[in-house]
C-alpha positions in Angstrom: 119.8 118.4 50.6 121.7 120.1 53.3 124.2 122.6 52.3 128.0 121.5 52.4 128.8 123.7 55.4 126.1 122.0 57.3 127.4 118.5 56.6 130.9 119.1 57.4 129.9 120.6 60.8 127.8 117.4 61.3 130.8 115.2 60.5 133.0 117.2 62.8 130.9 117.1 65.7 130.4 113.3 65.2 133.9 112.4 65.0 134.7 114.8 68.0 132.3 112.9 70.1 133.6 109.6 69.0 137.2 110.6 69.9 136.5 111.8 73.5 136.3 108.4 74.9 138.7 106.8 72.5 141.2 109.4 73.4 140.9 108.5 77.0 141.5 104.8 76.4 144.3 105.0 73.9 146.1 108.2 75.3 145.2 108.6 79.0 144.6 104.9 80.3 148.3 103.6 79.4 149.8 106.5 81.2 147.6 106.0 84.2 148.4 102.3 84.3 152.1 102.6 83.9 152.1 105.3 86.6 150.6 102.7 89.0 153.4 100.3 88.1 151.5 98.2 85.7 153.7 96.1 83.1 154.0 96.7 79.5 152.7 93.3 78.8 149.4 94.0 81.0 149.0 97.4 79.2 149.2 95.6 75.9 146.3 93.4 77.0 144.1 96.3 77.5 144.1 96.3 73.7 141.2 93.9 74.0 139.2 96.8 75.0 139.4 98.2 71.4 138.1 94.7 69.9 134.8 96.2 68.8 136.6 98.5 66.5 138.1 95.5 64.7 135.0 93.3 64.6 132.4 95.8 63.8 132.4 94.4 60.4 130.1 91.7 61.5 127.2 94.1 62.0 127.9 96.8 59.6 125.7 95.5 57.1 123.0 95.6 59.4 123.5 99.2 60.1 123.5 99.6 56.3 120.5 97.9 55.7 117.9 98.4 58.7 116.9 101.7 60.0 115.7 101.7 63.8 113.2 104.4 63.5 111.9 107.1 61.1 114.6 109.6 62.3 116.5 109.0 59.3 118.4 105.7 58.2 121.9 106.4 59.7 120.5 108.9 62.3 118.5 106.2 63.6 121.7 104.5 64.8 123.7 107.5 65.6 121.4 109.3 68.2 120.9 106.2 70.4 124.4 105.3 70.3 125.6 109.0 71.3 123.4 109.1 74.1 124.3 105.6 75.3 127.9 106.9 75.4 126.7 109.9 77.5 125.0 107.4 80.1 128.2 105.2 80.4 130.6 108.2 80.9 128.0 109.2 83.7 128.2 105.8 85.3 132.0 105.9 85.1 132.2 109.4 86.8 130.8 107.4 89.8 133.4 104.5 89.5 135.9 104.3 92.6 139.0 104.5 90.4 141.1 103.7 93.5 139.8 100.2 93.9 141.1 99.0 90.7 143.2 96.8 92.6 140.2 94.7 93.5 139.5 92.1 90.8 135.7 92.7 90.9 136.0 96.5 90.4 138.5 96.0 87.6 136.1 93.7 85.9 133.3 96.2 86.1 135.6 98.9 84.8 136.6 96.8 82.0 133.1 95.9 81.1 132.0 99.7 81.3 135.1 100.7 79.0 134.2 97.6 76.5 130.5 99.0 76.4 131.9 102.4 75.5 133.9 101.0 72.6 131.0 98.7 71.3 128.6 101.8 71.1 131.3 104.1 69.7 132.2 101.4 67.0 128.4 101.1 66.1 128.2 105.1 65.7 131.4 105.0 63.7 129.6 102.7 61.2 126.4 104.8 60.7 128.6 108.0 60.6 130.9 106.7 57.9 127.8 105.4 55.9 126.3 108.8 56.2 129.5 110.5 55.1 130.1 108.2 51.8 126.6 109.1 50.9 126.6 112.7 51.4 130.1 113.7 50.1 130.9 113.9 46.4 134.4 112.7 45.0 135.9 116.3 45.1 134.5 116.8 48.5 135.8 113.5 50.2 139.1 114.7 51.0 137.8 117.9 52.9 135.2 115.5 54.6 138.0 113.4 55.8 139.9 116.4 56.8 137.1 117.4 59.2 137.0 113.7 60.3 140.5 113.7 61.6 140.4 117.1 63.0 137.2 116.3 64.9 138.6 113.0 66.2 142.0 114.5 67.2 140.3 117.3 69.0 138.5 114.5 70.9 141.8 113.1 71.6 143.0 116.4 73.0 140.2 116.5 75.4 139.7 112.8 76.3 143.4 112.1 76.5 145.5 115.0 77.3 142.9 117.2 79.1 141.9 114.1 81.4 145.6 113.6 82.3 145.9 117.2 83.1 142.6 117.3 85.0 143.5 114.2 86.9 146.4 116.3 88.5 144.2 118.9 90.1 140.5 117.7 89.5 138.6 114.8 90.9 137.8 111.8 88.7 134.0 112.3 88.8 134.0 115.9 87.9 136.6 115.1 84.9 134.0 112.3 83.4 130.9 114.3 84.1 132.7 117.1 81.8 133.3 114.5 79.2 129.7 113.1 79.3 128.7 116.8 78.9 131.0 117.4 75.8 129.5 114.4 74.0 126.1 115.4 74.8 126.9 118.9 73.2 128.2 117.1 70.1 125.1 115.3 69.8 123.0 118.6 69.1 124.1 118.8 65.6 122.6 115.3 64.6 119.6 116.0 66.5 118.6 119.0 64.4 119.9 117.8 61.2 117.4 116.1 58.7 118.9 113.3 56.9 117.9 112.7 53.1 116.7 109.7 51.7 119.5 107.9 50.1 118.9 106.6 46.8 121.4 103.8 46.7 120.6 100.7 49.1 121.2 97.2 48.4 118.3 95.1 48.7 118.3 92.7 51.5 118.3 89.1 50.6 115.4 87.0 51.5 115.9 84.6 54.7 117.4 81.6 53.8 118.2 82.5 50.1 122.0 82.4 50.6 124.2 81.0 52.9 126.5 83.0 55.3 129.5 81.4 53.4 128.3 82.5 50.1 127.1 86.0 51.2 130.9 86.6 52.5 132.3 85.3 49.3 130.3 87.4 47.3 130.9 90.4 49.2 134.7 89.8 49.3 134.5 89.2 45.7 134.3 92.9 45.2 138.0 93.6 46.7 139.2 90.9 44.3 137.5 91.9 41.1 140.5 94.0 39.7 144.1 94.0 40.2 143.9 97.5 41.7 141.6 96.4 44.4 143.8 93.3 45.1 146.7 95.5 45.6 144.8 97.9 47.6 144.0 95.1 50.1 147.7 94.6 50.6 148.0 98.4 51.5 145.1 98.1 54.0 146.9 94.9 55.8 150.2 96.6 55.9 149.0 100.2 56.8 148.8 99.9 60.6 151.7 97.6 61.5 153.9 100.0 62.6 151.1 101.6 64.8 150.2 98.4 66.3 153.7 97.6 67.1 154.5 100.9 68.7 151.1 101.6 70.4 151.7 100.5 73.8 155.4 101.5 74.0 155.7 105.2 73.0 153.8 106.7 76.1 155.2 104.2 78.7 158.7 105.3 77.3 157.9 108.9 78.4 156.8 107.8 81.8 160.2 106.0 82.3 161.9 109.0 81.0 160.5 110.7 84.1 157.6 112.7 82.4 154.5 113.4 84.7 150.8 113.4 84.0 150.8 117.1 83.4 153.7 117.0 80.9 152.5 114.1 79.1 148.7 115.3 79.2 149.6 119.0 78.1 152.7 118.8 76.1 152.5 115.3 74.6 149.0 114.5 74.2 147.3 118.1 73.8 150.4 119.6 71.9 150.6 116.6 69.8 146.8 116.7 69.0 147.2 120.4 68.0 150.1 119.4 65.7 147.8 116.7 64.3 145.1 119.2 63.6 147.9 121.3 61.5 148.7 118.1 59.8 145.2 116.9 58.8 144.7 120.7 57.5 147.8 120.5 55.5 146.9 117.2 54.0 143.7 118.7 53.0 145.2 121.4 51.0 148.0 119.0 49.6 145.2 116.7 48.4 143.4 119.5 46.6 146.8 120.0 44.5 148.3 116.5 44.4 147.3 113.0 43.5 146.1 110.6 46.4 148.9 108.1 45.5 151.6 110.7 45.7 150.5 112.0 49.1 150.2 108.5 50.6 153.8 107.6 49.4 155.2 111.0 50.8 153.4 111.0 54.0 154.3 107.4 54.8 158.0 108.2 54.4 157.7 111.2 56.9 155.7 108.9 59.4 159.0 106.3 59.2 161.1 109.4 59.8 159.2 110.4 63.0 159.7 106.7 64.4 163.4 107.0 63.6 163.3 109.8 65.8 161.8 108.1 68.6 164.3 105.2 68.3 167.0 107.9 68.8 165.3 109.1 72.0 165.0 105.5 73.3 168.6 104.9 72.6 169.6 108.1 74.5 167.4 107.2 77.5 169.1 103.7 77.7 172.4 105.1 77.4 171.5 107.5 80.2 172.0 110.6 78.3 170.3 113.4 79.7 167.4 114.5 77.2 165.6 117.5 77.6 161.7 117.2 77.6 161.3 119.7 74.7 163.0 117.1 72.4 160.5 114.7 73.2 157.8 117.2 72.7 159.1 118.0 69.4 159.2 114.4 68.3 156.0 113.6 69.4 154.4 116.6 67.8 156.0 115.6 64.4 154.8 112.2 64.6 151.4 113.3 65.6 151.3 115.6 62.5 152.7 112.8 60.1 150.3 110.4 61.5 147.3 112.8 60.7 148.4 113.7 57.4 148.6 110.0 56.4 145.1 109.2 58.2 143.4 112.0 56.0 144.7 110.6 52.8 144.1 106.9 53.7 140.5 107.5 54.8 139.9 109.5 51.5 141.1 106.5 49.7 138.9 104.1 51.9 135.9 106.4 51.1 136.8 106.2 47.2 136.9 102.4 47.2 133.5 102.2 49.2 130.3 101.8 47.2 127.4 104.0 48.0 124.8 100.9 48.3 127.1 99.3 50.9 128.8 102.6 52.2 129.0 101.6 56.0 129.9 98.1 55.1 132.7 98.9 52.6 134.1 101.6 54.9 133.9 99.5 57.9 135.5 96.6 56.2 138.5 98.5 55.2 138.9 100.1 58.4 138.5 96.7 60.5 141.2 95.2 58.4 143.6 98.1 59.4 142.1 97.8 63.0 142.6 94.0 63.3 146.2 94.1 62.2 146.9 97.0 64.6 145.0 95.4 67.7 146.6 92.0 67.3 150.1 93.4 67.1 149.1 95.9 69.8 148.5 92.6 72.2 152.0 91.3 71.8 154.2 94.4 71.5 154.3 95.2 75.1 155.9 91.6 75.8 158.2 92.0 72.7 159.4 95.6 73.8 160.1 94.3 77.4 162.1 91.3 76.0 164.3 93.7 73.6 164.2 96.8 75.2 162.9 100.3 73.9 165.6 101.3 71.5 166.2 97.7 69.8 162.5 97.4 69.7 161.8 100.7 68.1 164.7 100.0 65.7 163.0 96.8 64.4 159.7 98.9 64.0 161.5 101.4 61.7 163.0 98.6 59.7 159.4 96.9 59.4 157.9 100.3 58.3 160.3 100.6 55.3 159.3 97.2 54.2 155.7 98.4 54.5 156.2 100.8 51.7 156.4 98.1 49.1 152.7 97.1 49.1 152.1 101.0 48.6 154.4 101.2 45.6 152.6 98.0 44.0 149.3 99.4 44.4 150.4 102.5 42.7 151.4 100.7 39.6 148.1 99.0 39.5 145.9 102.3 39.7 144.3 103.1 36.4 
């Protein structure tokens, strides 16, 4: 059995590699598109690129039950998907970004980004399954702390650093550097010897059960106790605010006059550093306080950060001069709160995942959140254009307060 430090380094590297391309698509791409005059509605439509993260549950059980080679059950999935991401990034480095106004090039660009999300989502299933099987209960919060830190570091480079580099470095060199970083983060898993896992569900014989019966049986676990039923409500409401605000916050900054370097360095990179600090703080607090208490407090902090954004939007629409430093501070606070909230949420997701179906259970819960967030992301740009920044963010704050009720209800069911 590998030592705990090796496990933490392994998880950190895998989530960092995963965060690099995702950071580009969620942080850099909306800014690039908005700067080129793309509407909020069309930016929201790019949420379709993230579809694999919402539907990955459909192949999660296969990843749990089938090893592709003798490299180790989950390593046999992680290594090929990591290397596939490297290849896609290299191909993207040769893409003529200035030709995006041509439908043919735009389609190819979309397909490449979609493929990168598909490989990343599959790697995530295997990594989550590996983490659930390796980490004991008292290690889960630290494992998820390293997960959030790794992914946020990926956002720093894939989102903020890319924007910064695009102001002075060519597109090709920027993406070749991303490919190299993903490759370097593949080294720990290449030299890691995965143990044989003791808990694997037997694969049913072909034709023994129908798909509907298999789905009903699986979902029965999450309806087996009042606590799990209440937990489903938390999962469904957790990402509502993020989905509604996702395609709005960065374009607001562009409209307020911030340039690529300001958004890349002082928003994305500084915000990600704040998120690293928030994740570390959450890991420490979870060592001394209950997971239920932390989820409640961190959720309230998240709502307060969205209220601060609503105030900024009101000032912008009222043509009040707002110093960029205030935007940086609000963004850093929101990113820190989001990271704290994500650490405790992923720890709870891991708590409710069975070892014999580790990747499937973890993926199912995360996919529920991603589906809600992605669906709202697609329509939020249109809603923001109709309502205006300040009114729309005010509505999001009100909805976020209502989403505290499922957490309160779940807390009362925890035994």
